C-alpha positions as CSV (number, residue, x, y, z in Angstrom):
1,M,265.2,128.3,165.9
2,D,268.7,128.3,167.3
3,E,271.0,128.6,164.6
4,L,274.2,126.0,164.5
5,H,276.9,127.1,166.9
6,L,280.4,126.6,165.1
7,Y,283.0,126.2,167.5
8,T,286.8,127.8,167.4
9,D,289.5,125.5,167.8
10,E,290.6,127.3,171.0
11,E,287.2,126.7,172.4
12,L,286.9,122.9,171.0
13,A,290.4,122.5,173.1
14,N,288.5,124.1,175.8
15,I,285.8,121.5,176.0
16,L,287.6,118.5,175.1
17,T,290.5,119.5,178.3
18,Q,287.3,119.9,180.5
19,Y,286.2,116.5,179.4
20,K,289.6,115.0,179.7
21,K,289.9,116.3,183.4
22,Q,286.4,114.9,184.7
23,R,286.8,111.9,183.6
24,E,290.2,111.4,185.2
25,R,288.4,112.9,188.4
26,V,285.6,109.9,187.9
27,K,288.5,107.4,187.6
28,K,290.7,108.8,190.4
29,N,287.5,108.9,193.0
30,Y,286.3,105.3,191.8
31,E,289.8,103.7,192.1
32,K,289.7,105.2,195.6
33,I,286.2,104.1,197.0
34,K,285.9,100.7,195.2
35,H,287.4,98.7,197.8
36,T,285.8,100.2,200.6
37,D,283.4,97.8,202.4
38,D,281.1,100.8,202.3
39,W,281.1,101.0,198.5
40,K,281.0,97.3,198.1
41,Q,277.5,96.9,200.2
42,R,275.9,99.8,198.6
43,N,276.9,98.6,195.1
44,R,275.9,94.7,195.8
45,V,272.5,96.3,197.3
46,N,272.3,98.1,193.7
47,A,273.0,95.1,191.9
48,K,270.6,93.0,193.2
49,T,267.7,95.3,193.4
50,Y,268.3,96.2,189.4
51,Y,268.2,92.4,188.8
52,H,264.8,92.2,190.5
53,K,263.3,94.9,188.9
54,H,264.3,93.7,185.4
55,K,264.8,90.1,185.7
56,D,261.5,89.4,183.5
57,E,262.8,91.8,180.4
58,V,266.1,89.8,180.5
59,R,264.1,86.0,180.2
60,E,262.0,88.0,177.5
61,R,264.8,89.2,175.4
62,Y,267.0,85.7,175.9
63,K,263.5,84.0,175.0
64,E,263.7,86.4,172.0
65,D,266.9,86.0,171.0
66,A,267.4,82.5,171.5
67,E,267.1,81.3,168.0
68,F,269.7,84.4,167.1
69,N,272.3,83.0,170.1
70,R,272.2,79.4,168.3
71,A,272.6,80.4,164.9
72,R,275.3,82.3,166.1
73,S,277.1,79.4,168.3
74,S,276.8,77.2,165.3
75,Y,278.2,79.7,163.1
76,Y,281.5,79.6,165.2
77,Y,281.5,75.8,165.9
78,Y,281.7,75.6,162.3
79,K,283.8,78.3,161.7
80,K,286.6,77.3,164.2
81,Q,286.8,73.6,162.5
82,D,286.8,75.1,159.4
83,R,283.8,73.6,157.5
84,L,281.7,76.6,156.5
85,Q,280.4,75.3,154.0
86,D,278.8,72.1,156.0
87,F,277.3,74.9,158.0
88,M,275.3,77.0,155.2
89,I,274.2,73.6,153.8
90,K,273.2,71.9,157.0
91,Y,271.8,75.2,158.5
92,P,270.7,77.5,155.6
93,G,268.0,78.8,158.5
94,R,270.4,79.8,160.6
95,M,273.1,81.3,158.1
96,E,269.7,83.3,157.2
97,I,269.1,84.6,160.5
98,L,272.9,85.8,161.2
99,I,272.4,87.9,157.8
100,N,269.1,89.4,158.8
101,R,270.1,90.7,161.9
102,D,273.1,92.2,160.0
103,Y,275.7,90.3,162.4
104,F,278.6,90.1,159.7
105,R,278.1,93.6,159.3
106,D,278.5,94.5,162.9
107,Q,281.5,92.3,163.5
108,N,283.4,94.4,160.9
109,P,281.9,97.7,160.1
110,F,284.6,98.5,157.4
111,L,283.3,96.2,154.8
112,S,280.0,98.4,154.6
113,I,281.9,101.3,153.3
114,V,282.2,101.6,149.9
115,T,285.4,103.4,148.6
116,P,287.4,103.2,145.6
117,D,289.9,101.0,146.8
118,N,287.4,98.6,147.5
119,D,284.8,99.3,145.4
120,S,284.7,96.1,142.9
121,S,283.8,97.9,139.4
122,S,287.6,99.5,140.1
123,A,289.2,95.6,140.3
124,E,291.9,95.1,137.7
125,P,290.8,92.7,134.7
126,S,292.1,89.2,134.4
127,S,294.8,88.5,132.2
128,S,292.8,85.9,130.3
129,E,294.3,86.9,126.9
């Protein structure tokens, strides 16, 4: 079994530097060739080939996600009009779909992190005295 290798600060800095240089080289190369006619033609052919190979998968995914997309669209329609209560009353099933897919957690992942600052048990008591 391989032993876990702990990198030194110098090795980590070297790895990060190499990665940054590689990303810069790739970006510079792309910027240089992206306007050439040869690259545009090859890219169009690749895109067309990919589309024809995967169009059945995309169609299936669209059918599977149709209810979710409808629920998400309705949610944003009612949110934009500031009528979320109407949405929850009129379409409880759609709200349930969004909750089951963890849609709201995906929109704000920091809400799922419990820290002492946002823990409800540490809230100050109300002054009802």
